[in-house]
C-alpha positions in Angstrom: -36.0 48.1 135.7 -33.5 50.8 136.1 -33.1 53.3 133.3 -30.5 56.1 133.0 -31.3 59.3 131.2 -28.3 61.5 130.5 -28.8 64.9 129.0 -27.4 68.3 128.3 -29.6 71.4 127.9 -28.9 75.1 127.5 -32.2 76.8 127.1 -34.3 74.1 129.0 -35.8 72.5 126.0 -34.1 69.2 126.2 -34.6 69.2 129.9 -38.3 69.6 129.3 -38.3 66.5 127.0 -36.5 64.6 129.8 -39.3 65.5 132.2 -42.0 64.2 129.8 -40.0 60.9 129.2 -39.4 60.5 132.9 -43.0 60.9 133.9 -44.1 58.4 131.2 -41.6 55.7 132.3 -42.3 56.3 136.0 -46.0 55.5 135.2 -44.9 52.0 134.2 -43.0 51.6 137.5 -39.6 52.1 135.9 -36.9 53.6 138.1 -35.3 56.6 136.3 -31.8 58.1 137.2 -31.3 61.4 135.5 -27.9 63.0 135.2 -26.4 65.8 133.1 -23.9 64.4 130.6 -20.9 66.3 132.0 -21.6 64.6 135.4 -22.0 61.3 133.7 -18.4 60.9 132.7 -16.9 57.8 134.2 -20.3 56.4 135.2 -20.7 52.6 135.2 -23.5 52.2 132.6 -23.7 48.4 132.9 -25.7 48.7 136.1 -28.6 50.1 134.1 -31.2 48.1 132.1 -31.5 50.8 129.5 -30.0 54.1 128.5 -31.6 57.3 127.0 -29.3 60.1 126.0 -30.3 63.6 124.9 -28.8 66.8 123.7 -29.4 70.0 121.9 -27.5 70.6 118.7 -24.9 73.3 118.8 -23.6 75.4 115.9 -23.5 73.7 112.6 -24.6 70.2 113.8 -22.2 69.8 116.6 -22.4 68.2 120.1 -22.4 71.0 122.7 -19.1 71.0 124.7 -20.8 69.7 127.8 -21.5 66.4 126.0 -18.3 65.9 124.1 -16.3 64.1 126.8 -19.1 61.8 127.7 -19.8 60.8 124.0 -16.1 60.2 123.4 -15.9 58.0 126.5 -19.2 56.2 125.5 -17.4 55.1 122.3 -15.0 53.2 124.5 -17.7 51.5 126.6 -18.9 47.9 126.0 -22.6 48.1 126.3 -23.2 44.5 125.1 -26.6 45.1 123.5 -28.0 47.4 126.2 -31.2 48.9 125.0 -30.6 52.6 124.1 -32.0 55.5 122.2 -31.2 59.1 121.7 -33.3 62.3 121.7 -32.8 66.1 121.3 -34.0 69.5 120.6 -33.1 71.6 117.6 -34.0 74.4 115.2 -35.2 73.6 111.7 -33.6 76.8 110.4 -30.2 75.1 110.7 -29.0 72.9 107.9 -28.2 70.0 110.3 -31.4 69.8 112.3 -30.9 67.8 115.6 -27.6 66.3 114.3 -26.5 65.7 118.0 -29.0 62.9 118.0 -27.3 61.1 115.1 -23.8 61.7 116.8 -25.1 60.1 120.0 -26.7 57.2 118.2 -23.4 56.5 116.3 -21.5 56.4 119.6 -24.1 54.1 121.1 -23.7 51.8 118.2 -20.0 51.9 118.5 -20.3 50.9 122.1 -22.5 47.9 121.2 -25.8 49.2 122.4 -29.1 48.2 120.7 -30.8 51.2 119.3 -34.5 50.5 120.3 -36.2 53.2 118.4 -35.5 56.1 115.9 -34.1 59.2 117.6 -36.7 61.7 118.9 -36.3 65.2 117.4 -38.2 68.1 118.8 -38.1 71.6 117.4 -37.3 74.0 120.3 -39.4 72.9 123.4 -42.2 70.3 123.7 -44.9 73.0 124.1 -47.6 71.6 121.9 -49.9 68.5 122.4 -48.2 66.9 119.3 -44.7 67.3 120.6 -45.6 66.1 124.1 -47.3 63.1 122.5 -44.2 62.4 120.5 -42.1 62.5 123.7 -44.5 60.0 125.4 -44.6 57.7 122.4 -40.7 57.6 122.4 -40.9 56.5 126.0 -43.6 54.1 125.6 -41.7 52.4 122.6 -38.6 52.2 124.8 -40.6 50.7 127.7 -42.2 48.1 125.5 -38.9 46.9 124.2 -37.6 46.6 127.7 -40.6 44.6 128.8 -40.0 42.2 126.0 -36.3 41.8 126.8 -37.0 41.3 130.5 -40.1 38.9 130.2 
């Protein structure tokens, strides 16, 4: 199986989440391609068996500018039921905690993807055993779904 993980990270928190998800998927012999979202623009997503997208939330619940073009382009894709999920980092002190996760999920749905699991939301970085376990569980749920689809 070939999975794409696209992400954007400013302080490294979302990138740390990507690393945990990647390690968990690779333990199950999943091939993982990781690309920053601003480099993912124009990518042929149909060559992947699944898609995970992550971002931090900027300002008052916005996508960071590095993700805007990709997410707009994503809305125009035809993902035809491709398994997908979103994840991100945020700060509970802001009124729209991890709102970028919702924006990405909306774009995935518009493109026809199948949202496999609820979006993963991590406050700041995954620096506790509980947060790391949540990241691994997110990856495991995604992997189980893929196994069912491909068996």
